[in-house]
C-alpha angles and dihedrals in degrees: 000000000000090000091044090233108171121242117209099203149349127212143176114214099183093248096044147016120234137197121193130204143142123250122227089273089054094250114150112246129192120198112192140174124203116227118228109279092243088065095052112116114243140186129232091267091057097252121135117254116216127184142155115247129164108267116232099232093187091059090046092052090051088066090065 
């Protein structure tokens, strides 16, 4: 943010949070952080449920 480098997207995948941007050579880059396993969403059969939802960046920034 200090360098005003533009992000191209933000997503929550249930098990992780992801930020998307392009580097100076215009390569797509994904930065992601896994959530603790105890926070992963699961279904009744015990499998992990993953998805792609828009990440609320304002809420994420509040954690700083």
